[in-house]
mmCIF file of the N, C-alpha and C atoms, coordinates in Angstrom:
data_MODEL
# 
_entry.id   MODEL 
# 
loop_
_atom_site.group_PDB 
_atom_site.id 
_atom_site.type_symbol 
_atom_site.label_atom_id 
_atom_site.label_alt_id 
_atom_site.label_comp_id 
_atom_site.label_asym_id 
_atom_site.label_entity_id 
_atom_site.label_seq_id 
_atom_site.pdbx_PDB_ins_code 
_atom_site.Cartn_x 
_atom_site.Cartn_y 
_atom_site.Cartn_z 
_atom_site.occupancy 
_atom_site.B_iso_or_equiv 
_atom_site.pdbx_formal_charge 
_atom_site.auth_seq_id 
_atom_site.auth_comp_id 
_atom_site.auth_asym_id 
_atom_site.auth_atom_id 
_atom_site.pdbx_PDB_model_num 
ATOM 1   N N  . THR A 1 1  ? 1.720   -0.597  -14.272 1.00 0.00 ? 1  THR A N  1 
ATOM 2   C CA . THR A 1 1  ? 1.601   -1.874  -14.778 1.00 0.00 ? 1  THR A CA 1 
ATOM 3   C C  . THR A 1 1  ? 2.950   -2.504  -13.932 1.00 0.00 ? 1  THR A C  1 
ATOM 4   N N  . ALA A 1 2  ? 2.763   -3.496  -14.180 1.00 0.00 ? 2  ALA A N  1 
ATOM 5   C CA . ALA A 1 2  ? 3.863   -4.479  -12.780 1.00 0.00 ? 2  ALA A CA 1 
ATOM 6   C C  . ALA A 1 2  ? 3.672   -5.909  -12.749 1.00 0.00 ? 2  ALA A C  1 
ATOM 7   N N  . ALA A 1 3  ? 5.065   -6.267  -13.552 1.00 0.00 ? 3  ALA A N  1 
ATOM 8   C CA . ALA A 1 3  ? 4.849   -7.480  -13.853 1.00 0.00 ? 3  ALA A CA 1 
ATOM 9   C C  . ALA A 1 3  ? 5.296   -8.397  -12.972 1.00 0.00 ? 3  ALA A C  1 
ATOM 10  N N  . PHE A 1 4  ? 4.856   -9.652  -12.710 1.00 0.00 ? 4  PHE A N  1 
ATOM 11  C CA . PHE A 1 4  ? 5.515   -10.449 -11.429 1.00 0.00 ? 4  PHE A CA 1 
ATOM 12  C C  . PHE A 1 4  ? 5.568   -12.352 -11.651 1.00 0.00 ? 4  PHE A C  1 
ATOM 13  N N  . THR A 1 5  ? 6.209   -12.803 -10.827 1.00 0.00 ? 5  THR A N  1 
ATOM 14  C CA . THR A 1 5  ? 6.057   -14.205 -11.040 1.00 0.00 ? 5  THR A CA 1 
ATOM 15  C C  . THR A 1 5  ? 5.764   -14.541 -9.833  1.00 0.00 ? 5  THR A C  1 
ATOM 16  N N  . GLU A 1 6  ? 4.341   -15.946 -10.045 1.00 0.00 ? 6  GLU A N  1 
ATOM 17  C CA . GLU A 1 6  ? 3.328   -16.291 -9.501  1.00 0.00 ? 6  GLU A CA 1 
ATOM 18  C C  . GLU A 1 6  ? 4.296   -16.674 -7.651  1.00 0.00 ? 6  GLU A C  1 
ATOM 19  N N  . GLN A 1 7  ? 3.680   -16.786 -6.548  1.00 0.00 ? 7  GLN A N  1 
ATOM 20  C CA . GLN A 1 7  ? 4.070   -16.836 -5.266  1.00 0.00 ? 7  GLN A CA 1 
ATOM 21  C C  . GLN A 1 7  ? 5.619   -15.761 -4.769  1.00 0.00 ? 7  GLN A C  1 
ATOM 22  N N  . THR A 1 8  ? 5.868   -15.166 -5.614  1.00 0.00 ? 8  THR A N  1 
ATOM 23  C CA . THR A 1 8  ? 6.957   -13.999 -5.488  1.00 0.00 ? 8  THR A CA 1 
ATOM 24  C C  . THR A 1 8  ? 6.406   -12.745 -4.978  1.00 0.00 ? 8  THR A C  1 
ATOM 25  N N  . SER A 1 9  ? 7.063   -11.522 -4.863  1.00 0.00 ? 9  SER A N  1 
ATOM 26  C CA . SER A 1 9  ? 6.594   -10.739 -3.924  1.00 0.00 ? 9  SER A CA 1 
ATOM 27  C C  . SER A 1 9  ? 6.854   -9.448  -5.296  1.00 0.00 ? 9  SER A C  1 
ATOM 28  N N  . VAL A 1 10 ? 6.583   -8.149  -5.415  1.00 0.00 ? 10 VAL A N  1 
ATOM 29  C CA . VAL A 1 10 ? 6.583   -7.490  -6.620  1.00 0.00 ? 10 VAL A CA 1 
ATOM 30  C C  . VAL A 1 10 ? 6.408   -5.509  -5.680  1.00 0.00 ? 10 VAL A C  1 
ATOM 31  N N  . LEU A 1 11 ? 7.309   -5.305  -5.908  1.00 0.00 ? 11 LEU A N  1 
ATOM 32  C CA . LEU A 1 11 ? 7.177   -3.720  -6.239  1.00 0.00 ? 11 LEU A CA 1 
ATOM 33  C C  . LEU A 1 11 ? 5.886   -2.884  -6.226  1.00 0.00 ? 11 LEU A C  1 
ATOM 34  N N  . ILE A 1 12 ? 4.660   -2.733  -6.284  1.00 0.00 ? 12 ILE A N  1 
ATOM 35  C CA . ILE A 1 12 ? 4.302   -2.230  -7.499  1.00 0.00 ? 12 ILE A CA 1 
ATOM 36  C C  . ILE A 1 12 ? 4.560   -0.629  -8.287  1.00 0.00 ? 12 ILE A C  1 
ATOM 37  N N  . ALA A 1 13 ? 5.366   0.452   -7.039  1.00 0.00 ? 13 ALA A N  1 
ATOM 38  C CA . ALA A 1 13 ? 5.580   1.819   -7.724  1.00 0.00 ? 13 ALA A CA 1 
ATOM 39  C C  . ALA A 1 13 ? 6.643   1.798   -6.992  1.00 0.00 ? 13 ALA A C  1 
ATOM 40  N N  . PRO A 1 14 ? 7.765   1.194   -6.903  1.00 0.00 ? 14 PRO A N  1 
ATOM 41  C CA . PRO A 1 14 ? 8.661   1.888   -6.385  1.00 0.00 ? 14 PRO A CA 1 
ATOM 42  C C  . PRO A 1 14 ? 9.289   2.866   -6.378  1.00 0.00 ? 14 PRO A C  1 
ATOM 43  N N  . SER A 1 15 ? 9.368   3.804   -7.647  1.00 0.00 ? 15 SER A N  1 
ATOM 44  C CA . SER A 1 15 ? 9.641   4.937   -6.998  1.00 0.00 ? 15 SER A CA 1 
ATOM 45  C C  . SER A 1 15 ? 8.408   6.351   -7.656  1.00 0.00 ? 15 SER A C  1 
ATOM 46  N N  . ALA A 1 16 ? 7.103   5.432   -6.887  1.00 0.00 ? 16 ALA A N  1 
ATOM 47  C CA . ALA A 1 16 ? 6.103   6.557   -6.765  1.00 0.00 ? 16 ALA A CA 1 
ATOM 48  C C  . ALA A 1 16 ? 6.566   8.314   -5.411  1.00 0.00 ? 16 ALA A C  1 
ATOM 49  N N  . THR A 1 17 ? 5.739   9.039   -5.733  1.00 0.00 ? 17 THR A N  1 
ATOM 50  C CA . THR A 1 17 ? 6.297   10.133  -4.884  1.00 0.00 ? 17 THR A CA 1 
ATOM 51  C C  . THR A 1 17 ? 4.522   10.497  -4.328  1.00 0.00 ? 17 THR A C  1 
ATOM 52  N N  . ILE A 1 18 ? 4.594   10.496  -3.042  1.00 0.00 ? 18 ILE A N  1 
ATOM 53  C CA . ILE A 1 18 ? 2.976   11.331  -2.720  1.00 0.00 ? 18 ILE A CA 1 
ATOM 54  C C  . ILE A 1 18 ? 3.692   13.234  -2.124  1.00 0.00 ? 18 ILE A C  1 
ATOM 55  N N  . THR A 1 19 ? 2.088   13.345  -2.536  1.00 0.00 ? 19 THR A N  1 
ATOM 56  C CA . THR A 1 19 ? 2.402   14.983  -2.703  1.00 0.00 ? 19 THR A CA 1 
ATOM 57  C C  . THR A 1 19 ? 0.822   15.488  -1.881  1.00 0.00 ? 19 THR A C  1 
ATOM 58  N N  . ASP A 1 20 ? 0.514   16.568  -1.110  1.00 0.00 ? 20 ASP A N  1 
ATOM 59  C CA . ASP A 1 20 ? -0.224  17.084  -0.721  1.00 0.00 ? 20 ASP A CA 1 
ATOM 60  C C  . ASP A 1 20 ? 0.586   18.785  -1.071  1.00 0.00 ? 20 ASP A C  1 
ATOM 61  N N  . VAL A 1 21 ? -0.114  19.471  -1.787  1.00 0.00 ? 21 VAL A N  1 
ATOM 62  C CA . VAL A 1 21 ? -0.232  21.046  -1.968  1.00 0.00 ? 21 VAL A CA 1 
ATOM 63  C C  . VAL A 1 21 ? -0.144  21.839  -0.023  1.00 0.00 ? 21 VAL A C  1 
ATOM 64  N N  . ASP A 1 22 ? -0.565  21.156  0.656   1.00 0.00 ? 22 ASP A N  1 
ATOM 65  C CA . ASP A 1 22 ? -1.386  22.222  1.495   1.00 0.00 ? 22 ASP A CA 1 
ATOM 66  C C  . ASP A 1 22 ? -1.276  21.546  2.820   1.00 0.00 ? 22 ASP A C  1 
ATOM 67  N N  . SER A 1 23 ? -0.425  20.640  3.205   1.00 0.00 ? 23 SER A N  1 
ATOM 68  C CA . SER A 1 23 ? -0.640  20.139  4.147   1.00 0.00 ? 23 SER A CA 1 
ATOM 69  C C  . SER A 1 23 ? 1.085   19.427  4.303   1.00 0.00 ? 23 SER A C  1 
ATOM 70  N N  . ALA A 1 24 ? 1.819   18.876  5.384   1.00 0.00 ? 24 ALA A N  1 
ATOM 71  C CA . ALA A 1 24 ? 3.051   18.462  5.397   1.00 0.00 ? 24 ALA A CA 1 
ATOM 72  C C  . ALA A 1 24 ? 2.677   16.643  5.817   1.00 0.00 ? 24 ALA A C  1 
ATOM 73  N N  . ASN A 1 25 ? 1.320   16.981  6.383   1.00 0.00 ? 25 ASN A N  1 
ATOM 74  C CA . ASN A 1 25 ? 1.226   15.715  6.912   1.00 0.00 ? 25 ASN A CA 1 
ATOM 75  C C  . ASN A 1 25 ? -0.596  15.064  5.684   1.00 0.00 ? 25 ASN A C  1 
ATOM 76  N N  . LEU A 1 26 ? -0.641  13.514  6.179   1.00 0.00 ? 26 LEU A N  1 
ATOM 77  C CA . LEU A 1 26 ? -1.492  12.399  5.130   1.00 0.00 ? 26 LEU A CA 1 
ATOM 78  C C  . LEU A 1 26 ? -2.416  11.539  5.910   1.00 0.00 ? 26 LEU A C  1 
ATOM 79  N N  . THR A 1 27 ? -3.182  11.619  6.053   1.00 0.00 ? 27 THR A N  1 
ATOM 80  C CA . THR A 1 27 ? -4.525  10.736  6.771   1.00 0.00 ? 27 THR A CA 1 
ATOM 81  C C  . THR A 1 27 ? -5.527  10.681  5.895   1.00 0.00 ? 27 THR A C  1 
ATOM 82  N N  . PRO A 1 28 ? -6.066  9.253   5.625   1.00 0.00 ? 28 PRO A N  1 
ATOM 83  C CA . PRO A 1 28 ? -5.731  7.952   5.195   1.00 0.00 ? 28 PRO A CA 1 
ATOM 84  C C  . PRO A 1 28 ? -4.944  7.695   3.746   1.00 0.00 ? 28 PRO A C  1 
ATOM 85  N N  . MET A 1 29 ? -4.507  6.795   3.348   1.00 0.00 ? 29 MET A N  1 
ATOM 86  C CA . MET A 1 29 ? -4.092  6.125   2.001   1.00 0.00 ? 29 MET A CA 1 
ATOM 87  C C  . MET A 1 29 ? -4.905  4.527   2.020   1.00 0.00 ? 29 MET A C  1 
ATOM 88  N N  . THR A 1 30 ? -5.541  4.924   0.136   1.00 0.00 ? 30 THR A N  1 
ATOM 89  C CA . THR A 1 30 ? -5.430  3.148   0.214   1.00 0.00 ? 30 THR A CA 1 
ATOM 90  C C  . THR A 1 30 ? -4.273  2.923   -0.846  1.00 0.00 ? 30 THR A C  1 
ATOM 91  N N  . ALA A 1 31 ? -4.943  1.649   -1.416  1.00 0.00 ? 31 ALA A N  1 
ATOM 92  C CA . ALA A 1 31 ? -4.117  1.490   -2.440  1.00 0.00 ? 31 ALA A CA 1 
ATOM 93  C C  . ALA A 1 31 ? -5.227  -0.142  -2.680  1.00 0.00 ? 31 ALA A C  1 
ATOM 94  N N  . THR A 1 32 ? -5.799  0.070   -3.930  1.00 0.00 ? 32 THR A N  1 
ATOM 95  C CA . THR A 1 32 ? -6.376  -1.002  -4.272  1.00 0.00 ? 32 THR A CA 1 
ATOM 96  C C  . THR A 1 32 ? -5.765  -1.702  -5.275  1.00 0.00 ? 32 THR A C  1 
ATOM 97  N N  . LEU A 1 33 ? -6.066  -3.050  -5.114  1.00 0.00 ? 33 LEU A N  1 
ATOM 98  C CA . LEU A 1 33 ? -6.026  -4.137  -6.112  1.00 0.00 ? 33 LEU A CA 1 
ATOM 99  C C  . LEU A 1 33 ? -6.772  -5.094  -7.320  1.00 0.00 ? 33 LEU A C  1 
ATOM 100 N N  . THR A 1 34 ? -6.850  -3.659  -8.180  1.00 0.00 ? 34 THR A N  1 
ATOM 101 C CA . THR A 1 34 ? -8.290  -3.569  -9.012  1.00 0.00 ? 34 THR A CA 1 
ATOM 102 C C  . THR A 1 34 ? -8.347  -5.031  -10.311 1.00 0.00 ? 34 THR A C  1 
ATOM 103 N N  . VAL A 1 35 ? -7.597  -5.354  -10.792 1.00 0.00 ? 35 VAL A N  1 
ATOM 104 C CA . VAL A 1 35 ? -7.484  -6.617  -11.189 1.00 0.00 ? 35 VAL A CA 1 
ATOM 105 C C  . VAL A 1 35 ? -6.622  -7.694  -11.167 1.00 0.00 ? 35 VAL A C  1 
ATOM 106 N N  . ARG A 1 36 ? -6.970  -8.773  -10.672 1.00 0.00 ? 36 ARG A N  1 
ATOM 107 C CA . ARG A 1 36 ? -6.572  -9.890  -10.008 1.00 0.00 ? 36 ARG A CA 1 
ATOM 108 C C  . ARG A 1 36 ? -6.320  -11.164 -11.170 1.00 0.00 ? 36 ARG A C  1 
ATOM 109 N N  . PRO A 1 37 ? -4.895  -11.226 -11.461 1.00 0.00 ? 37 PRO A N  1 
ATOM 110 C CA . PRO A 1 37 ? -5.088  -12.520 -12.680 1.00 0.00 ? 37 PRO A CA 1 
ATOM 111 C C  . PRO A 1 37 ? -5.519  -13.514 -12.704 1.00 0.00 ? 37 PRO A C  1 
ATOM 112 N N  . ASP A 1 38 ? -5.745  -13.820 -11.436 1.00 0.00 ? 38 ASP A N  1 
ATOM 113 C CA . ASP A 1 38 ? -5.901  -15.600 -11.149 1.00 0.00 ? 38 ASP A CA 1 
ATOM 114 C C  . ASP A 1 38 ? -7.845  -15.338 -10.797 1.00 0.00 ? 38 ASP A C  1 
ATOM 115 N N  . GLY A 1 39 ? -8.208  -13.730 -10.833 1.00 0.00 ? 39 GLY A N  1 
ATOM 116 C CA . GLY A 1 39 ? -9.891  -13.598 -10.482 1.00 0.00 ? 39 GLY A CA 1 
ATOM 117 C C  . GLY A 1 39 ? -10.288 -14.456 -9.357  1.00 0.00 ? 39 GLY A C  1 
ATOM 118 N N  . ASN A 1 40 ? -9.616  -14.198 -8.590  1.00 0.00 ? 40 ASN A N  1 
ATOM 119 C CA . ASN A 1 40 ? -9.659  -14.528 -6.974  1.00 0.00 ? 40 ASN A CA 1 
ATOM 120 C C  . ASN A 1 40 ? -9.021  -13.303 -5.533  1.00 0.00 ? 40 ASN A C  1 
ATOM 121 N N  . THR A 1 41 ? -9.366  -14.397 -4.740  1.00 0.00 ? 41 THR A N  1 
ATOM 122 C CA . THR A 1 41 ? -8.421  -13.469 -3.583  1.00 0.00 ? 41 THR A CA 1 
ATOM 123 C C  . THR A 1 41 ? -6.884  -14.062 -3.413  1.00 0.00 ? 41 THR A C  1 
ATOM 124 N N  . THR A 1 42 ? -6.168  -14.666 -4.079  1.00 0.00 ? 42 THR A N  1 
ATOM 125 C CA . THR A 1 42 ? -5.234  -15.352 -3.805  1.00 0.00 ? 42 THR A CA 1 
ATOM 126 C C  . THR A 1 42 ? -4.511  -13.844 -4.063  1.00 0.00 ? 42 THR A C  1 
ATOM 127 N N  . GLU A 1 43 ? -3.983  -12.759 -4.867  1.00 0.00 ? 43 GLU A N  1 
ATOM 128 C CA . GLU A 1 43 ? -3.114  -12.310 -4.936  1.00 0.00 ? 43 GLU A CA 1 
ATOM 129 C C  . GLU A 1 43 ? -3.917  -11.401 -3.971  1.00 0.00 ? 43 GLU A C  1 
ATOM 130 N N  . SER A 1 44 ? -2.831  -10.739 -2.604  1.00 0.00 ? 44 SER A N  1 
ATOM 131 C CA . SER A 1 44 ? -3.399  -9.320  -2.052  1.00 0.00 ? 44 SER A CA 1 
ATOM 132 C C  . SER A 1 44 ? -2.073  -8.480  -2.390  1.00 0.00 ? 44 SER A C  1 
ATOM 133 N N  . LEU A 1 45 ? -1.873  -7.430  -1.581  1.00 0.00 ? 45 LEU A N  1 
ATOM 134 C CA . LEU A 1 45 ? -1.519  -5.996  -1.207  1.00 0.00 ? 45 LEU A CA 1 
ATOM 135 C C  . LEU A 1 45 ? -0.899  -6.348  0.309   1.00 0.00 ? 45 LEU A C  1 
ATOM 136 N N  . SER A 1 46 ? 0.125   -5.730  0.741   1.00 0.00 ? 46 SER A N  1 
ATOM 137 C CA . SER A 1 46 ? 0.621   -5.914  1.621   1.00 0.00 ? 46 SER A CA 1 
ATOM 138 C C  . SER A 1 46 ? 2.186   -5.137  2.058   1.00 0.00 ? 46 SER A C  1 
ATOM 139 N N  . LEU A 1 47 ? 2.613   -4.706  2.965   1.00 0.00 ? 47 LEU A N  1 
ATOM 140 C CA . LEU A 1 47 ? 4.368   -3.816  3.060   1.00 0.00 ? 47 LEU A CA 1 
ATOM 141 C C  . LEU A 1 47 ? 5.198   -5.202  3.365   1.00 0.00 ? 47 LEU A C  1 
ATOM 142 N N  . ASN A 1 48 ? 6.123   -4.495  3.171   1.00 0.00 ? 48 ASN A N  1 
ATOM 143 C CA . ASN A 1 48 ? 7.017   -4.711  2.741   1.00 0.00 ? 48 ASN A CA 1 
ATOM 144 C C  . ASN A 1 48 ? 8.217   -4.450  4.457   1.00 0.00 ? 48 ASN A C  1 
ATOM 145 N N  . ALA A 1 49 ? 9.121   -4.992  4.346   1.00 0.00 ? 49 ALA A N  1 
ATOM 146 C CA . ALA A 1 49 ? 9.902   -4.988  6.232   1.00 0.00 ? 49 ALA A CA 1 
ATOM 147 C C  . ALA A 1 49 ? 9.917   -3.712  6.063   1.00 0.00 ? 49 ALA A C  1 
ATOM 148 N N  . SER A 1 50 ? 10.142  -3.215  5.773   1.00 0.00 ? 50 SER A N  1 
ATOM 149 C CA . SER A 1 50 ? 11.260  -1.070  5.867   1.00 0.00 ? 50 SER A CA 1 
ATOM 150 C C  . SER A 1 50 ? 10.053  -0.341  5.822   1.00 0.00 ? 50 SER A C  1 
ATOM 151 N N  . ALA A 1 51 ? 8.656   -0.845  4.812   1.00 0.00 ? 51 ALA A N  1 
ATOM 152 C CA . ALA A 1 51 ? 7.232   -0.198  5.122   1.00 0.00 ? 51 ALA A CA 1 
ATOM 153 C C  . ALA A 1 51 ? 7.094   -0.205  6.103   1.00 0.00 ? 51 ALA A C  1 
ATOM 154 N N  . THR A 1 52 ? 6.621   -1.984  6.907   1.00 0.00 ? 52 THR A N  1 
ATOM 155 C CA . THR A 1 52 ? 6.231   -1.886  8.103   1.00 0.00 ? 52 THR A CA 1 
ATOM 156 C C  . THR A 1 52 ? 6.376   -1.006  9.403   1.00 0.00 ? 52 THR A C  1 
ATOM 157 N N  . THR A 1 53 ? 7.789   -0.852  8.896   1.00 0.00 ? 53 THR A N  1 
ATOM 158 C CA . THR A 1 53 ? 8.955   -0.115  10.342  1.00 0.00 ? 53 THR A CA 1 
ATOM 159 C C  . THR A 1 53 ? 8.327   0.739   10.006  1.00 0.00 ? 53 THR A C  1 
ATOM 160 N N  . ALA A 1 54 ? 8.542   1.341   9.155   1.00 0.00 ? 54 ALA A N  1 
ATOM 161 C CA . ALA A 1 54 ? 8.286   3.400   8.957   1.00 0.00 ? 54 ALA A CA 1 
ATOM 162 C C  . ALA A 1 54 ? 6.363   3.443   9.428   1.00 0.00 ? 54 ALA A C  1 
ATOM 163 N N  . ALA A 1 55 ? 5.373   2.488   8.976   1.00 0.00 ? 55 ALA A N  1 
ATOM 164 C CA . ALA A 1 55 ? 4.095   2.382   9.525   1.00 0.00 ? 55 ALA A CA 1 
ATOM 165 C C  . ALA A 1 55 ? 4.052   2.106   10.966  1.00 0.00 ? 55 ALA A C  1 
ATOM 166 N N  . ALA A 1 56 ? 4.868   1.973   11.810  1.00 0.00 ? 56 ALA A N  1 
ATOM 167 C CA . ALA A 1 56 ? 5.060   1.905   13.536  1.00 0.00 ? 56 ALA A CA 1 
ATOM 168 C C  . ALA A 1 56 ? 3.605   3.095   13.622  1.00 0.00 ? 56 ALA A C  1 
ATOM 169 N N  . GLY A 1 57 ? 2.680   2.493   14.813  1.00 0.00 ? 57 GLY A N  1 
ATOM 170 C CA . GLY A 1 57 ? 2.329   3.786   14.848  1.00 0.00 ? 57 GLY A CA 1 
ATOM 171 C C  . GLY A 1 57 ? 0.803   4.217   14.029  1.00 0.00 ? 57 GLY A C  1 
ATOM 172 N N  . LEU A 1 58 ? 0.865   3.506   12.763  1.00 0.00 ? 58 LEU A N  1 
ATOM 173 C CA . LEU A 1 58 ? -0.604  3.975   12.200  1.00 0.00 ? 58 LEU A CA 1 
ATOM 174 C C  . LEU A 1 58 ? -1.437  2.478   11.978  1.00 0.00 ? 58 LEU A C  1 
ATOM 175 N N  . THR A 1 59 ? -2.488  2.615   11.615  1.00 0.00 ? 59 THR A N  1 
ATOM 176 C CA . THR A 1 59 ? -3.593  1.497   11.664  1.00 0.00 ? 59 THR A CA 1 
ATOM 177 C C  . THR A 1 59 ? -3.156  0.689   10.168  1.00 0.00 ? 59 THR A C  1 
ATOM 178 N N  . VAL A 1 60 ? -2.814  -0.540  9.923   1.00 0.00 ? 60 VAL A N  1 
ATOM 179 C CA . VAL A 1 60 ? -2.531  -0.854  8.068   1.00 0.00 ? 60 VAL A CA 1 
ATOM 180 C C  . VAL A 1 60 ? -3.873  -1.829  8.555   1.00 0.00 ? 60 VAL A C  1 
ATOM 181 N N  . SER A 1 61 ? -4.346  -2.024  7.444   1.00 0.00 ? 61 SER A N  1 
ATOM 182 C CA . SER A 1 61 ? -5.221  -3.097  7.389   1.00 0.00 ? 61 SER A CA 1 
ATOM 183 C C  . SER A 1 61 ? -5.450  -3.772  5.791   1.00 0.00 ? 61 SER A C  1 
ATOM 184 N N  . TYR A 1 62 ? -6.260  -4.761  5.785   1.00 0.00 ? 62 TYR A N  1 
ATOM 185 C CA . TYR A 1 62 ? -6.190  -5.361  4.107   1.00 0.00 ? 62 TYR A CA 1 
ATOM 186 C C  . TYR A 1 62 ? -7.525  -6.165  4.262   1.00 0.00 ? 62 TYR A C  1 
ATOM 187 N N  . THR A 1 63 ? -8.118  -5.390  3.447   1.00 0.00 ? 63 THR A N  1 
ATOM 188 C CA . THR A 1 63 ? -9.115  -6.431  3.112   1.00 0.00 ? 63 THR A CA 1 
ATOM 189 C C  . THR A 1 63 ? -9.346  -7.519  1.921   1.00 0.00 ? 63 THR A C  1 
ATOM 190 N N  . THR A 1 64 ? -9.949  -8.698  2.267   1.00 0.00 ? 64 THR A N  1 
ATOM 191 C CA . THR A 1 64 ? -9.052  -9.862  1.099   1.00 0.00 ? 64 THR A CA 1 
ATOM 192 C C  . THR A 1 64 ? -10.082 -9.744  0.159   1.00 0.00 ? 64 THR A C  1 
ATOM 193 N N  . SER A 1 65 ? -11.716 -9.199  0.437   1.00 0.00 ? 65 SER A N  1 
ATOM 194 C CA . SER A 1 65 ? -12.810 -9.626  -0.746  1.00 0.00 ? 65 SER A CA 1 
ATOM 195 C C  . SER A 1 65 ? -12.379 -8.136  -2.052  1.00 0.00 ? 65 SER A C  1 
ATOM 196 N N  . THR A 1 66 ? -12.251 -7.350  -0.627  1.00 0.00 ? 66 THR A N  1 
ATOM 197 C CA . THR A 1 66 ? -12.065 -6.097  -2.357  1.00 0.00 ? 66 THR A CA 1 
ATOM 198 C C  . THR A 1 66 ? -11.254 -5.251  -2.716  1.00 0.00 ? 66 THR A C  1 
ATOM 199 N N  . GLY A 1 67 ? -9.842  -6.178  -2.400  1.00 0.00 ? 67 GLY A N  1 
ATOM 200 C CA . GLY A 1 67 ? -8.260  -6.068  -2.886  1.00 0.00 ? 67 GLY A CA 1 
ATOM 201 C C  . GLY A 1 67 ? -7.946  -4.675  -2.249  1.00 0.00 ? 67 GLY A C  1 
ATOM 202 N N  . VAL A 1 68 ? -8.484  -4.272  -0.959  1.00 0.00 ? 68 VAL A N  1 
ATOM 203 C CA . VAL A 1 68 ? -7.896  -2.766  -0.316  1.00 0.00 ? 68 VAL A CA 1 
ATOM 204 C C  . VAL A 1 68 ? -6.877  -2.897  0.473   1.00 0.00 ? 68 VAL A C  1 
ATOM 205 N N  . LEU A 1 69 ? -6.197  -2.647  0.820   1.00 0.00 ? 69 LEU A N  1 
ATOM 206 C CA . LEU A 1 69 ? -4.693  -2.558  1.535   1.00 0.00 ? 69 LEU A CA 1 
ATOM 207 C C  . LEU A 1 69 ? -5.542  -0.705  1.907   1.00 0.00 ? 69 LEU A C  1 
ATOM 208 N N  . SER A 1 70 ? -5.348  -0.487  3.168   1.00 0.00 ? 70 SER A N  1 
ATOM 209 C CA . SER A 1 70 ? -5.521  1.122   3.999   1.00 0.00 ? 70 SER A CA 1 
ATOM 210 C C  . SER A 1 70 ? -4.699  1.203   5.531   1.00 0.00 ? 70 SER A C  1 
ATOM 211 N N  . ILE A 1 71 ? -4.112  2.383   5.100   1.00 0.00 ? 71 ILE A N  1 
ATOM 212 C CA . ILE A 1 71 ? -3.136  2.539   6.352   1.00 0.00 ? 71 ILE A CA 1 
ATOM 213 C C  . ILE A 1 71 ? -3.963  4.454   6.699   1.00 0.00 ? 71 ILE A C  1 
ATOM 214 N N  . THR A 1 72 ? -4.552  4.258   8.041   1.00 0.00 ? 72 THR A N  1 
ATOM 215 C CA . THR A 1 72 ? -5.140  5.744   8.356   1.00 0.00 ? 72 THR A CA 1 
ATOM 216 C C  . THR A 1 72 ? -4.428  5.642   9.712   1.00 0.00 ? 72 THR A C  1 
ATOM 217 N N  . GLY A 1 73 ? -4.240  6.940   9.825   1.00 0.00 ? 73 GLY A N  1 
ATOM 218 C CA . GLY A 1 73 ? -3.153  7.836   10.961  1.00 0.00 ? 73 GLY A CA 1 
ATOM 219 C C  . GLY A 1 73 ? -2.792  8.981   10.577  1.00 0.00 ? 73 GLY A C  1 
ATOM 220 N N  . LEU A 1 74 ? -2.310  10.263  11.391  1.00 0.00 ? 74 LEU A N  1 
ATOM 221 C CA . LEU A 1 74 ? -1.651  11.153  10.709  1.00 0.00 ? 74 LEU A CA 1 
ATOM 222 C C  . LEU A 1 74 ? -0.523  11.183  10.961  1.00 0.00 ? 74 LEU A C  1 
ATOM 223 N N  . ALA A 1 75 ? 0.325   11.129  9.869   1.00 0.00 ? 75 ALA A N  1 
ATOM 224 C CA . ALA A 1 75 ? 1.872   10.935  9.671   1.00 0.00 ? 75 ALA A CA 1 
ATOM 225 C C  . ALA A 1 75 ? 2.172   12.259  8.544   1.00 0.00 ? 75 ALA A C  1 
ATOM 226 N N  . SER A 1 76 ? 3.575   12.092  8.622   1.00 0.00 ? 76 SER A N  1 
ATOM 227 C CA . SER A 1 76 ? 3.905   12.947  8.024   1.00 0.00 ? 76 SER A CA 1 
ATOM 228 C C  . SER A 1 76 ? 3.788   12.272  6.413   1.00 0.00 ? 76 SER A C  1 
ATOM 229 N N  . LYS A 1 77 ? 4.144   13.365  5.118   1.00 0.00 ? 77 LYS A N  1 
ATOM 230 C CA . LYS A 1 77 ? 4.054   12.449  3.988   1.00 0.00 ? 77 LYS A CA 1 
ATOM 231 C C  . LYS A 1 77 ? 5.596   11.880  3.859   1.00 0.00 ? 77 LYS A C  1 
ATOM 232 N N  . ALA A 1 78 ? 6.551   11.708  4.203   1.00 0.00 ? 78 ALA A N  1 
ATOM 233 C CA . ALA A 1 78 ? 7.886   10.645  4.091   1.00 0.00 ? 78 ALA A CA 1 
ATOM 234 C C  . ALA A 1 78 ? 7.260   9.592   5.121   1.00 0.00 ? 78 ALA A C  1 
ATOM 235 N N  . THR A 1 79 ? 6.325   9.761   5.754   1.00 0.00 ? 79 THR A N  1 
ATOM 236 C CA . THR A 1 79 ? 6.211   8.063   7.091   1.00 0.00 ? 79 THR A CA 1 
ATOM 237 C C  . THR A 1 79 ? 5.174   7.769   5.392   1.00 0.00 ? 79 THR A C  1 
ATOM 238 N N  . TYR A 1 80 ? 4.296   8.196   5.186   1.00 0.00 ? 80 TYR A N  1 
ATOM 239 C CA . TYR A 1 80 ? 3.560   7.023   4.373   1.00 0.00 ? 80 TYR A CA 1 
ATOM 240 C C  . TYR A 1 80 ? 4.511   6.905   2.878   1.00 0.00 ? 80 TYR A C  1 
ATOM 241 N N  . GLN A 1 81 ? 5.064   8.026   2.610   1.00 0.00 ? 81 GLN A N  1 
ATOM 242 C CA . GLN A 1 81 ? 5.801   7.552   1.484   1.00 0.00 ? 81 GLN A CA 1 
ATOM 243 C C  . GLN A 1 81 ? 6.603   6.084   1.489   1.00 0.00 ? 81 GLN A C  1 
# 
């Protein structure tokens, strides 16, 4: 659970760790905003500047209607992290 102030960004899992015991690489990853405080599409998920840089070469998309952020493309766990 993450707390936030309206109209500001918040890190939702700043210390999350991605693991995969049988591969050094991942593809794809999704994050879903399941409960929207305003009950509409105003809230969204996005990558911050450093994550956007790290995701170079991957495809990143956000679907407003479903609240799903998708990252696709083969990359190391460190890149997805």
